[in-house]
DODO-94014 format. One record per residue (C-alpha): residue number from 1; residue in three letters; x, y, z. Coordinates in Angstrom, 2 decimals. Layout:
DODO-94014
[marmar NUM,ALA,[X,Y,Z]]
...
//
This chain:
DODO-94014
[marmar 1,MET,[98.61,23.96,73.22]]
[marmar 2,GLU,[99.96,24.68,76.83]]
[marmar 3,ASN,[97.27,26.74,78.64]]
[marmar 4,GLY,[99.14,27.98,81.61]]
[marmar 5,GLY,[98.28,27.02,85.12]]
[marmar 6,SER,[98.22,23.29,84.57]]
[marmar 7,HIS,[97.24,22.45,88.03]]
[marmar 8,ARG,[94.02,24.21,87.43]]
[marmar 9,PRO,[90.90,22.14,86.14]]
[marmar 10,HIS,[90.62,22.57,82.55]]
[marmar 11,ILE,[87.62,21.95,80.12]]
[marmar 12,ALA,[87.72,21.48,76.55]]
[marmar 13,MET,[84.63,23.35,74.55]]
[marmar 14,LEU,[83.62,22.27,71.00]]
[marmar 15,PRO,[81.24,24.81,69.71]]
[marmar 16,SER,[79.28,24.30,66.51]]
[marmar 17,PRO,[79.87,26.32,63.61]]
[marmar 18,GLY,[78.20,29.81,63.65]]
[marmar 19,ILE,[78.58,32.72,65.83]]
[marmar 20,GLY,[75.26,32.40,67.60]]
[marmar 21,HIS,[76.69,28.95,69.24]]
[marmar 22,LEU,[80.13,30.59,70.06]]
[marmar 23,PHE,[78.65,33.50,72.15]]
[marmar 24,PRO,[76.99,31.74,74.97]]
[marmar 25,LEU,[79.71,29.37,75.54]]
[marmar 26,ALA,[82.20,32.26,75.61]]
[marmar 27,GLU,[80.04,33.69,78.58]]
[marmar 28,LEU,[80.10,30.25,80.24]]
[marmar 29,ALA,[83.77,29.93,79.55]]
[marmar 30,LYS,[84.44,33.49,81.52]]
[marmar 31,LEU,[82.45,32.13,84.45]]
[marmar 32,LEU,[84.15,29.20,84.38]]
[marmar 33,VAL,[87.45,31.03,84.54]]
[marmar 34,ASP,[86.35,33.85,86.90]]
[marmar 35,ARG,[84.05,32.09,89.35]]
[marmar 36,HIS,[85.47,28.58,89.39]]
[marmar 37,GLN,[89.47,28.96,88.55]]
[marmar 38,PHE,[89.11,26.75,85.34]]
[marmar 39,THR,[91.08,26.93,82.29]]
[marmar 40,VAL,[89.54,26.74,79.08]]
[marmar 41,THR,[90.33,25.48,75.47]]
[marmar 42,PHE,[87.83,26.44,72.45]]
[marmar 43,ILE,[88.35,23.50,69.99]]
[marmar 44,ASN,[87.00,25.47,66.67]]
[marmar 45,PHE,[85.92,23.62,63.36]]
[marmar 46,ALA,[87.59,25.05,60.32]]
[marmar 47,ALA,[84.08,26.23,59.14]]
[marmar 48,SER,[83.91,28.47,62.11]]
[marmar 49,GLU,[87.17,30.45,61.24]]
[marmar 50,ASN,[86.34,33.92,60.29]]
[marmar 51,LYS,[86.99,37.53,61.35]]
[marmar 52,THR,[84.00,37.66,63.57]]
[marmar 53,THR,[84.94,34.32,65.45]]
[marmar 54,GLN,[88.50,35.58,65.77]]
[marmar 55,ALA,[87.35,38.94,67.16]]
[marmar 56,VAL,[85.14,37.15,69.98]]
[marmar 57,LEU,[88.05,34.90,70.79]]
[marmar 58,SER,[90.54,37.53,71.05]]
[marmar 59,THR,[88.44,39.51,73.68]]
[marmar 60,LEU,[88.39,36.63,76.04]]
[marmar 61,PRO,[90.83,36.08,79.09]]
[marmar 62,SER,[94.27,34.62,78.88]]
[marmar 63,SER,[93.24,31.56,80.55]]
[marmar 64,ILE,[90.96,30.88,77.50]]
[marmar 65,THR,[92.92,29.59,74.50]]
[marmar 66,SER,[91.72,28.04,71.19]]
[marmar 67,VAL,[92.95,25.62,68.54]]
[marmar 68,SER,[91.48,24.88,65.08]]
[marmar 69,LEU,[90.54,21.56,63.74]]
[marmar 70,PRO,[91.81,20.93,60.20]]
[marmar 71,PRO,[89.46,21.63,57.25]]
[marmar 72,VAL,[87.60,18.34,56.02]]
[marmar 73,PRO,[86.21,17.87,52.50]]
[marmar 74,LEU,[82.68,18.70,51.62]]
[marmar 75,ASP,[83.11,18.54,47.92]]
[marmar 76,ASP,[80.89,15.41,47.79]]
[marmar 77,LEU,[77.89,17.13,49.11]]
[marmar 78,PRO,[75.32,18.52,46.78]]
[marmar 79,ASP,[75.00,22.25,46.63]]
[marmar 80,ASP,[71.53,22.29,48.24]]
[marmar 81,ALA,[72.56,20.24,51.34]]
[marmar 82,ALA,[71.04,21.77,54.53]]
[marmar 83,ILE,[72.96,23.55,56.91]]
[marmar 84,GLU,[72.08,20.72,59.59]]
[marmar 85,THR,[73.75,18.31,57.22]]
[marmar 86,ARG,[76.89,20.19,56.58]]
[marmar 87,MET,[77.59,20.93,60.25]]
[marmar 88,SER,[76.73,17.37,61.16]]
[marmar 89,ILE,[79.21,15.98,58.40]]
[marmar 90,VAL,[82.07,18.36,59.59]]
[marmar 91,SER,[81.70,17.39,63.04]]
[marmar 92,LEU,[81.62,13.55,62.06]]
[marmar 93,ARG,[84.84,13.71,59.47]]
[marmar 94,SER,[86.71,15.88,62.36]]
[marmar 95,LEU,[86.57,13.23,64.90]]
[marmar 96,PRO,[90.34,11.97,64.10]]
[marmar 97,ALA,[91.51,15.24,64.51]]
[marmar 98,LEU,[89.30,15.82,67.64]]
[marmar 99,ARG,[90.83,13.04,69.35]]
[marmar 100,SER,[94.35,14.05,68.77]]
[marmar 101,VAL,[93.60,17.53,70.27]]
[marmar 102,LEU,[91.60,15.99,73.28]]
[marmar 103,SER,[94.86,13.46,73.93]]
[marmar 104,GLU,[97.28,16.34,73.73]]
[marmar 105,LEU,[95.15,18.31,76.15]]
[marmar 106,ARG,[95.28,15.53,78.57]]
[marmar 107,SER,[99.11,15.32,78.54]]
[marmar 108,THR,[99.44,19.31,78.78]]
[marmar 109,THR,[96.54,20.34,81.17]]
[marmar 110,ASN,[94.44,19.04,83.66]]
[marmar 111,LEU,[91.59,18.12,81.65]]
[marmar 112,VAL,[88.61,17.16,83.39]]
[marmar 113,ALA,[85.51,17.63,81.12]]
[marmar 114,PHE,[84.58,18.14,77.42]]
[marmar 115,LEU,[81.48,19.97,76.65]]
[marmar 116,ALA,[80.05,19.62,73.08]]
[marmar 117,ASP,[77.45,21.97,71.26]]
[marmar 118,PHE,[74.45,20.09,70.03]]
[marmar 119,PHE,[75.69,19.79,66.36]]
[marmar 120,ALA,[79.00,18.67,67.55]]
[marmar 121,ALA,[77.59,15.75,69.55]]
[marmar 122,ASP,[79.68,13.13,67.71]]
[marmar 123,GLY,[82.59,14.37,69.85]]
[marmar 124,LEU,[81.05,12.92,73.08]]
[marmar 125,SER,[82.04,9.43,71.99]]
[marmar 126,VAL,[85.68,10.36,71.57]]
[marmar 127,ALA,[85.68,11.82,75.08]]
[marmar 128,ARG,[84.12,8.96,76.59]]
[marmar 129,ASP,[86.81,6.54,74.75]]
[marmar 130,LEU,[89.39,8.76,76.23]]
[marmar 131,GLY,[87.68,8.58,79.84]]
[marmar 132,ILE,[86.90,12.19,80.22]]
[marmar 133,PHE,[83.79,13.64,81.50]]
[marmar 134,HIS,[81.50,14.18,78.73]]
[marmar 135,TYR,[78.83,16.94,78.73]]
[marmar 136,MET,[76.36,18.58,76.21]]
[marmar 137,PHE,[75.58,22.04,75.90]]
[marmar 138,VAL,[72.41,23.45,74.46]]
[marmar 139,PRO,[72.55,27.09,73.35]]
[marmar 140,THR,[68.86,27.32,72.90]]
[marmar 141,ASN,[65.74,26.41,75.34]]
[marmar 142,LEU,[64.05,23.65,77.21]]
[marmar 143,HIS,[61.56,23.31,74.62]]
[marmar 144,PHE,[64.05,22.29,71.95]]
[marmar 145,LEU,[65.85,20.08,74.56]]
[marmar 146,THR,[62.45,18.17,75.47]]
[marmar 147,LEU,[61.88,17.81,71.64]]
[marmar 148,MET,[65.17,16.36,70.95]]
[marmar 149,LEU,[64.61,13.99,74.19]]
[marmar 150,GLU,[61.35,12.82,73.35]]
[marmar 151,LEU,[62.28,12.22,69.57]]
[marmar 152,PRO,[63.03,8.76,69.80]]
[marmar 153,ALA,[59.61,8.04,71.30]]
[marmar 154,LEU,[58.04,10.22,68.81]]
[marmar 155,VAL,[59.90,8.47,65.90]]
[marmar 156,ASP,[58.63,4.99,67.23]]
[marmar 157,ALA,[54.86,6.49,67.57]]
[marmar 158,LYS,[55.22,7.85,64.02]]
[marmar 159,LYS,[54.40,11.14,64.99]]
[marmar 160,VAL,[57.93,12.34,63.60]]
[marmar 161,PRO,[58.30,12.84,60.61]]
[marmar 162,CYS,[54.96,15.00,60.75]]
[marmar 163,THR,[52.59,14.21,58.03]]
[marmar 164,GLU,[49.54,15.38,59.53]]
[marmar 165,LEU,[50.49,19.32,59.78]]
[marmar 166,ALA,[47.27,20.14,61.78]]
[marmar 167,LYS,[48.01,17.82,64.84]]
[marmar 168,PRO,[50.19,19.03,67.85]]
[marmar 169,VAL,[53.46,17.33,68.62]]
[marmar 170,PRO,[53.06,16.03,72.18]]
[marmar 171,LEU,[55.85,17.55,74.50]]
[marmar 172,PRO,[55.59,16.99,78.40]]
[marmar 173,CYS,[54.75,20.38,80.03]]
[marmar 174,CYS,[55.24,22.65,77.05]]
[marmar 175,VAL,[52.68,24.70,75.13]]
[marmar 176,PRO,[51.37,22.77,72.04]]
[marmar 177,ILE,[53.70,23.08,69.34]]
[marmar 178,LEU,[51.91,22.41,65.73]]
[marmar 179,ALA,[54.05,20.09,63.57]]
[marmar 180,GLN,[54.63,22.85,61.09]]
[marmar 181,GLN,[56.16,24.95,63.71]]
[marmar 182,ILE,[58.99,22.32,64.45]]
[marmar 183,PRO,[62.32,22.35,62.64]]
[marmar 184,VAL,[62.03,21.27,59.03]]
[marmar 185,PRO,[64.14,18.35,59.16]]
[marmar 186,LEU,[61.69,16.61,61.86]]
[marmar 187,ARG,[58.81,16.94,59.81]]
[marmar 188,ASP,[60.35,15.74,56.28]]
[marmar 189,SER,[61.75,12.42,56.23]]
[marmar 190,ALA,[63.00,13.20,52.54]]
[marmar 191,ASN,[65.37,15.83,53.79]]
[marmar 192,GLU,[68.69,14.38,54.46]]
[marmar 193,ALA,[68.98,16.44,57.56]]
[marmar 194,HIS,[66.25,14.47,59.11]]
[marmar 195,ARG,[68.52,11.53,59.54]]
[marmar 196,TRP,[71.08,13.49,61.18]]
[marmar 197,MET,[68.82,15.07,63.67]]
[marmar 198,ILE,[67.67,11.71,64.77]]
[marmar 199,ARG,[71.39,10.70,65.07]]
[marmar 200,HIS,[71.87,13.87,67.29]]
[marmar 201,ALA,[68.96,13.04,69.56]]
[marmar 202,GLY,[70.54,9.69,70.49]]
[marmar 203,PHE,[73.54,11.37,71.70]]
[marmar 204,TYR,[71.52,13.49,74.27]]
[marmar 205,ARG,[71.08,10.47,76.38]]
[marmar 206,GLN,[74.66,9.51,76.21]]
[marmar 207,ALA,[75.71,12.82,77.78]]
[marmar 208,GLN,[76.83,12.63,81.26]]
[marmar 209,GLY,[74.91,15.97,81.93]]
[marmar 210,ILE,[73.15,18.51,79.67]]
[marmar 211,LEU,[73.72,22.30,80.43]]
[marmar 212,VAL,[71.01,24.42,78.87]]
[marmar 213,ASN,[71.10,28.30,78.40]]
[marmar 214,SER,[67.88,29.13,80.07]]
[marmar 215,CYS,[66.56,29.48,83.71]]
[marmar 216,ALA,[63.25,28.15,85.27]]
[marmar 217,ALA,[61.82,31.59,85.61]]
[marmar 218,ILE,[61.42,31.57,81.56]]
[marmar 219,GLU,[60.41,27.91,81.09]]
[marmar 220,PRO,[58.80,26.71,84.52]]
[marmar 221,GLY,[57.10,23.92,82.91]]
[marmar 222,PRO,[59.86,22.02,81.33]]
[marmar 223,ALA,[62.24,23.09,84.13]]
[marmar 224,LYS,[60.15,21.21,86.52]]
[marmar 225,VAL,[60.08,18.13,84.47]]
[marmar 226,LEU,[63.54,17.95,83.42]]
[marmar 227,THR,[65.27,19.09,86.55]]
[marmar 228,SER,[63.00,17.24,88.88]]
[marmar 229,ALA,[63.98,13.88,87.07]]
[marmar 230,THR,[67.67,14.79,87.49]]
[marmar 231,GLY,[69.67,11.39,87.87]]
[marmar 232,ALA,[66.69,9.28,86.54]]
[marmar 233,PRO,[67.38,6.78,83.87]]
[marmar 234,SER,[65.13,8.57,81.26]]
[marmar 235,HIS,[67.83,11.32,80.59]]
[marmar 236,PRO,[70.86,12.68,81.90]]
[marmar 237,PRO,[71.10,15.48,84.62]]
[marmar 238,VAL,[69.91,18.82,83.18]]
[marmar 239,TYR,[71.44,21.92,84.53]]
[marmar 240,LEU,[69.96,25.30,83.63]]
[marmar 241,VAL,[72.92,27.72,83.70]]
[marmar 242,GLY,[71.39,30.71,81.82]]
[marmar 243,PRO,[70.71,33.36,80.64]]
[marmar 244,LEU,[74.09,33.63,79.38]]
[marmar 245,ILE,[74.26,36.62,77.04]]
[marmar 246,LYS,[77.03,38.42,75.08]]
[marmar 247,SER,[78.67,41.30,77.15]]
[marmar 248,PRO,[78.46,44.85,75.80]]
[marmar 249,SER,[81.23,45.83,73.59]]
[marmar 250,ASP,[83.86,48.16,74.66]]
[marmar 251,SER,[84.73,49.52,71.16]]
[marmar 252,VAL,[83.04,52.43,69.63]]
[marmar 253,SER,[82.39,52.67,66.15]]
[marmar 254,LYS,[80.78,55.28,64.01]]
[marmar 255,LEU,[77.98,53.13,63.40]]
[marmar 256,LYS,[77.38,52.37,66.92]]
[marmar 257,SER,[77.85,56.07,68.00]]
[marmar 258,SER,[75.19,57.14,65.39]]
[marmar 259,CYS,[72.72,54.51,66.58]]
[marmar 260,ILE,[73.12,55.48,70.29]]
[marmar 261,ARG,[72.93,59.28,69.45]]
[marmar 262,TRP,[69.81,58.89,67.67]]
[marmar 263,LEU,[68.34,56.90,70.48]]
[marmar 264,ASP,[69.67,59.56,73.15]]
[marmar 265,ASP,[67.24,61.87,71.53]]
[marmar 266,GLN,[64.24,59.67,71.53]]
[marmar 267,PRO,[61.48,59.64,74.46]]
[marmar 268,GLN,[61.96,56.80,76.78]]
[marmar 269,GLY,[60.38,53.42,75.59]]
[marmar 270,SER,[59.32,54.92,72.53]]
[marmar 271,VAL,[61.54,53.01,69.81]]
[marmar 272,LEU,[60.63,49.74,68.03]]
[marmar 273,PHE,[64.05,47.91,67.31]]
[marmar 274,VAL,[63.73,45.87,64.22]]
[marmar 275,SER,[66.61,43.35,63.66]]
[marmar 276,PHE,[66.74,39.83,62.27]]
[marmar 277,GLY,[69.86,38.53,63.60]]
[marmar 278,SER,[73.14,37.87,61.72]]
[marmar 279,GLY,[71.41,35.22,59.24]]
[marmar 280,GLY,[67.96,36.37,59.11]]
[marmar 281,THR,[66.76,37.69,55.52]]
[marmar 282,LEU,[63.13,38.44,54.04]]
[marmar 283,SER,[61.93,38.37,50.53]]
[marmar 284,ARG,[61.71,41.73,48.79]]
[marmar 285,ARG,[58.11,41.69,48.97]]
[marmar 286,GLN,[58.07,40.99,52.60]]
[marmar 287,LEU,[60.81,43.46,53.39]]
[marmar 288,GLY,[58.55,46.17,51.47]]
[marmar 289,GLU,[55.40,45.17,53.23]]
[marmar 290,LEU,[57.64,45.48,56.60]]
[marmar 291,ALA,[58.91,48.79,55.85]]
[marmar 292,LEU,[55.66,50.38,54.69]]
[marmar 293,GLY,[54.07,48.92,57.87]]
[marmar 294,LEU,[56.38,50.75,60.13]]
[marmar 295,GLU,[55.72,53.84,58.17]]
[marmar 296,LEU,[51.91,53.35,58.64]]
[marmar 297,SER,[52.18,52.48,62.42]]
[marmar 298,GLY,[53.30,56.05,63.04]]
[marmar 299,HIS,[55.66,54.73,65.84]]
[marmar 300,ARG,[59.42,55.60,66.00]]
[marmar 301,PHE,[61.82,52.75,64.78]]
[marmar 302,LEU,[65.44,51.44,64.34]]
[marmar 303,PHE,[65.50,49.37,61.40]]
[marmar 304,THR,[68.49,47.12,60.59]]
[marmar 305,VAL,[68.19,46.18,57.06]]
[marmar 306,ARG,[69.92,43.11,55.31]]
[marmar 307,SER,[70.05,42.15,51.87]]
[marmar 308,THR,[66.94,40.13,50.65]]
[marmar 309,ASN,[67.03,36.06,50.03]]
[marmar 310,GLU,[66.02,36.48,46.26]]
[marmar 311,ASP,[67.06,38.22,43.10]]
[marmar 312,SER,[63.72,38.69,41.14]]
[marmar 313,ALA,[62.55,42.11,40.32]]
[marmar 314,SER,[59.78,43.82,42.34]]
[marmar 315,ALA,[57.83,46.87,41.67]]
[marmar 316,TYR,[58.59,48.10,45.36]]
[marmar 317,PHE,[62.19,48.46,44.72]]
[marmar 318,THR,[64.64,50.76,42.74]]
[marmar 319,ALA,[67.91,49.46,41.53]]
[marmar 320,ILE,[69.50,46.67,43.97]]
[marmar 321,THR,[73.13,46.38,44.62]]
[marmar 322,LYS,[74.63,43.96,47.04]]
[marmar 323,GLU,[76.81,46.59,48.54]]
[marmar 324,ASN,[73.89,48.55,49.71]]
[marmar 325,PRO,[70.95,46.89,51.48]]
[marmar 326,LEU,[69.17,50.03,51.80]]
[marmar 327,CYS,[68.52,50.03,48.28]]
[marmar 328,HIS,[65.94,47.10,48.84]]
[marmar 329,LEU,[63.65,49.36,50.90]]
[marmar 330,PRO,[60.53,50.89,48.91]]
[marmar 331,GLU,[61.43,54.02,47.13]]
[marmar 332,GLY,[61.00,57.35,49.37]]
[marmar 333,PHE,[60.70,55.25,52.56]]
[marmar 334,ILE,[63.86,56.58,54.05]]
[marmar 335,ASP,[62.95,60.48,53.29]]
[marmar 336,ARG,[59.34,59.94,54.49]]
[marmar 337,THR,[60.12,58.46,58.03]]
[marmar 338,LYS,[63.62,60.16,58.57]]
[marmar 339,ASP,[61.85,62.25,61.29]]
[marmar 340,HIS,[60.78,59.39,63.46]]
[marmar 341,GLY,[62.94,56.47,62.12]]
[marmar 342,LEU,[66.33,55.49,61.84]]
[marmar 343,VAL,[67.64,52.94,59.17]]
[marmar 344,VAL,[70.92,51.20,59.13]]
[marmar 345,PRO,[72.50,48.68,56.69]]
[marmar 346,SER,[73.32,45.20,57.98]]
[marmar 347,TRP,[74.21,45.68,61.70]]
[marmar 348,ALA,[73.52,47.62,64.80]]
[marmar 349,PRO,[74.97,47.11,68.20]]
[marmar 350,GLN,[71.97,44.90,69.65]]
[marmar 351,ILE,[73.16,44.88,73.14]]
[marmar 352,GLU,[73.67,48.57,73.38]]
[marmar 353,VAL,[70.49,49.23,71.54]]
[marmar 354,LEU,[68.36,46.80,73.83]]
[marmar 355,ALA,[69.87,48.23,77.12]]
[marmar 356,HIS,[68.92,51.91,75.77]]
[marmar 357,ALA,[66.01,53.47,77.80]]
[marmar 358,SER,[64.44,54.86,74.55]]
[marmar 359,THR,[64.04,51.14,73.24]]
[marmar 360,GLY,[60.33,50.10,73.91]]
[marmar 361,GLY,[60.17,47.02,71.91]]
[marmar 362,PHE,[62.08,44.44,69.77]]
[marmar 363,LEU,[60.80,43.16,66.44]]
[marmar 364,SER,[62.88,39.87,66.45]]
[marmar 365,HIS,[63.34,36.65,64.53]]
[marmar 366,CYS,[63.29,34.83,67.82]]
[marmar 367,GLY,[66.67,33.43,67.61]]
[marmar 368,TRP,[67.54,32.39,71.23]]
[marmar 369,ASN,[70.48,34.63,71.87]]
[marmar 370,SER,[68.19,37.36,70.90]]
[marmar 371,THR,[65.53,36.34,72.82]]
[marmar 372,LEU,[67.85,36.18,76.25]]
[marmar 373,GLU,[69.13,39.68,75.35]]
[marmar 374,SER,[65.69,41.07,74.98]]
[marmar 375,ILE,[64.35,39.47,78.25]]
[marmar 376,ALA,[67.72,40.30,80.06]]
[marmar 377,HIS,[66.74,44.13,79.43]]
[marmar 378,GLY,[63.24,44.01,79.95]]
[marmar 379,VAL,[62.31,44.91,76.16]]
[marmar 380,PRO,[59.06,43.22,74.95]]
[marmar 381,MET,[59.01,41.52,71.63]]
[marmar 382,ILE,[56.97,41.02,68.40]]
[marmar 383,ALA,[57.80,37.57,67.40]]
[marmar 384,TRP,[58.82,37.29,63.62]]
[marmar 385,PRO,[60.43,33.83,63.42]]
[marmar 386,LEU,[62.22,32.88,60.13]]
[marmar 387,PHE,[63.97,29.41,60.50]]
[marmar 388,ALA,[65.25,26.54,62.68]]
[marmar 389,GLU,[63.90,26.37,65.99]]
[marmar 390,GLN,[62.69,29.87,65.86]]
[marmar 391,MET,[59.05,29.03,65.07]]
[marmar 392,MET,[58.96,27.10,68.38]]
[marmar 393,ASN,[60.57,29.88,70.50]]
[marmar 394,ALA,[57.67,32.08,69.11]]
[marmar 395,VAL,[55.14,29.90,70.26]]
[marmar 396,MET,[56.68,29.69,73.77]]
[marmar 397,LEU,[57.18,33.37,73.94]]
[marmar 398,THR,[53.75,34.49,73.05]]
[marmar 399,GLU,[51.81,31.69,74.72]]
[marmar 400,ALA,[53.74,30.39,77.68]]
[marmar 401,ALA,[56.41,33.23,78.66]]
[marmar 402,ARG,[54.00,36.00,77.54]]
[marmar 403,VAL,[56.50,38.27,76.81]]
[marmar 404,ALA,[55.73,38.63,72.78]]
[marmar 405,VAL,[52.96,39.27,70.51]]
[marmar 406,HIS,[52.83,38.10,67.01]]
[marmar 407,PRO,[51.49,39.06,63.60]]
[marmar 408,LYS,[49.02,37.10,61.59]]
[marmar 409,PRO,[50.20,35.92,58.23]]
[marmar 410,GLY,[47.93,36.15,54.96]]
[marmar 411,GLU,[47.03,33.17,52.97]]
[marmar 412,ASP,[49.92,33.63,51.17]]
[marmar 413,GLY,[52.35,33.64,54.33]]
[marmar 414,ILE,[53.04,37.28,54.04]]
[marmar 415,TYR,[52.78,39.73,56.90]]
[marmar 416,ASP,[50.95,42.69,54.91]]
[marmar 417,ARG,[51.69,46.53,55.95]]
[marmar 418,GLU,[48.11,46.78,57.69]]
[marmar 419,GLU,[49.25,43.88,59.95]]
[marmar 420,VAL,[52.31,45.00,60.61]]
[marmar 421,ALA,[51.09,48.29,61.84]]
[marmar 422,ARG,[48.44,46.75,63.92]]
[marmar 423,VAL,[50.96,44.52,65.66]]
[marmar 424,VAL,[53.46,47.32,66.08]]
[marmar 425,ARG,[50.71,49.56,67.80]]
[marmar 426,GLU,[49.43,46.51,69.88]]
[marmar 427,LEU,[52.95,46.17,71.31]]
[marmar 428,MET,[53.80,49.77,71.69]]
[marmar 429,GLU,[50.66,51.29,72.78]]
[marmar 430,GLY,[47.77,48.67,73.29]]
[marmar 431,GLU,[46.45,46.78,76.17]]
[marmar 432,LYS,[48.02,43.49,75.44]]
[marmar 433,GLY,[51.43,45.38,74.97]]
[marmar 434,LYS,[51.09,46.63,78.54]]
[marmar 435,LEU,[50.64,43.14,79.85]]
[marmar 436,VAL,[53.60,42.03,77.82]]
[marmar 437,ARG,[55.86,44.79,79.08]]
[marmar 438,HIS,[54.87,43.96,82.73]]
[marmar 439,LYS,[55.65,40.38,82.26]]
[marmar 440,VAL,[58.97,40.80,80.63]]
[marmar 441,ARG,[59.97,43.28,83.42]]
[marmar 442,GLU,[59.11,40.43,85.75]]
[marmar 443,LEU,[61.20,38.07,83.99]]
[marmar 444,LYS,[64.04,40.41,83.60]]
[marmar 445,GLU,[64.26,40.36,87.34]]
[marmar 446,ALA,[63.89,36.86,87.88]]
[marmar 447,ALA,[66.53,35.92,85.31]]
[marmar 448,ALA,[68.95,38.30,86.96]]
[marmar 449,THR,[68.31,36.63,90.35]]
[marmar 450,ALA,[69.06,33.12,88.81]]
[marmar 451,LEU,[72.53,34.40,88.04]]
[marmar 452,VAL,[73.70,35.85,91.41]]
[marmar 453,VAL,[75.03,33.96,94.32]]
[marmar 454,GLY,[72.13,31.69,95.69]]
[marmar 455,GLY,[70.18,31.81,92.55]]
[marmar 456,SER,[69.23,28.81,90.82]]
[marmar 457,SER,[71.68,29.18,87.76]]
[marmar 458,TYR,[74.54,30.22,89.96]]
[marmar 459,SER,[73.98,26.98,91.95]]
[marmar 460,ALA,[73.34,24.65,89.06]]
[marmar 461,LEU,[76.73,25.80,87.60]]
[marmar 462,GLU,[78.20,25.33,90.96]]
[marmar 463,GLU,[76.93,21.86,91.15]]
[marmar 464,VAL,[78.40,20.65,87.82]]
[marmar 465,THR,[81.58,22.38,88.42]]
[marmar 466,GLN,[82.00,20.48,91.59]]
[marmar 467,LYS,[81.46,17.13,89.57]]
[marmar 468,TRP,[84.07,18.37,86.90]]
[marmar 469,LYS,[86.66,18.96,89.84]]
[marmar 470,SER,[86.23,15.65,91.31]]
[marmar 471,PHE,[87.39,13.97,88.20]]
//
């Protein structure tokens, strides 16, 4: 486990399972190595070990190494256990192994701090017991952090779990968030994940500091509250160190080349990129309405299609095979739109697509990594949240940051084709779209400024690293 340069300050990072949690921490690790002369060890849960994780870790500098915790049994959990429950139990049952790893790092490196992702927050107690600086990393935004910091008071006031869905959840200096827009475990006490989220919220105040992948320009309201109260007893110091986004890939694949070549042939700012991230899926009916709405809009699009989240038959679709998600599309859709649309199965090089001059909009699930990538490249969004904190993100992006527009669902919760076409036109050619486009360009510049020498995020990371080095 020797990490070389043992005299250099060393930090251990524990990301939650899921590639979306690893990406921003990997970018943070590279900054710590390149700018602040740290060495880093990633401590990975066995549940995180897959080809994608290994591919990301393999691209990191030699000063960043990794070690895997042994797998823990989960066969006592019900099949329908929520992902929040599974991640939390993996973290809890891995504590003995984590203690062993941290103890060894203390003897082989100049270990100065431990940084845990929020679903790995149980690990903070191990670091505290070992006398190591223990900090939390929040890969999402200040709206979510505010919710978690306020959660104990909301529970005491019986505002969480939410039983009155029409009443907004009060969060200081945040846009009003309706109860049905916060994550499911926090509005349903019958969900086992509810107890785990309450448990995690308790750890937020036990951390010696909280690093957040956001910046004041994107969330000025909660940023003013949380950072102006730094050092106050109400919560630990908060450091805004973002936006930390994935670097463009140097690899060239056939799929990547085809996407970029197609974009090269399109007019500037004319293409709507449609993607729901690595885990987002739609029902067959909704996927069909989305496709037909894109067709009806008449605008150019690059559409990443994943398998649907159900197996029932539908009149919209031909024979379906798991190997070919394009078979989920309405019959004839690809042929009818081939002159102005490109459909790709499962994956597209998102960073490269968002950075391309032909990309003029992003229909997104509002995952925070994707959101930051869109802002960093000045691309306005259509907010189409699916799960987790994405509905909170969508409200913040449309009503506070004002860098997105959103469709209106029907009474059955489905966005029909006419509504999809309407919101696409609104973003790509409407007056509201012009305002959103102007705002996202402003935020692009402000976010970039935050990261350079003298910027707010640069200075925040400088401050916290100096604390770590003083250990």
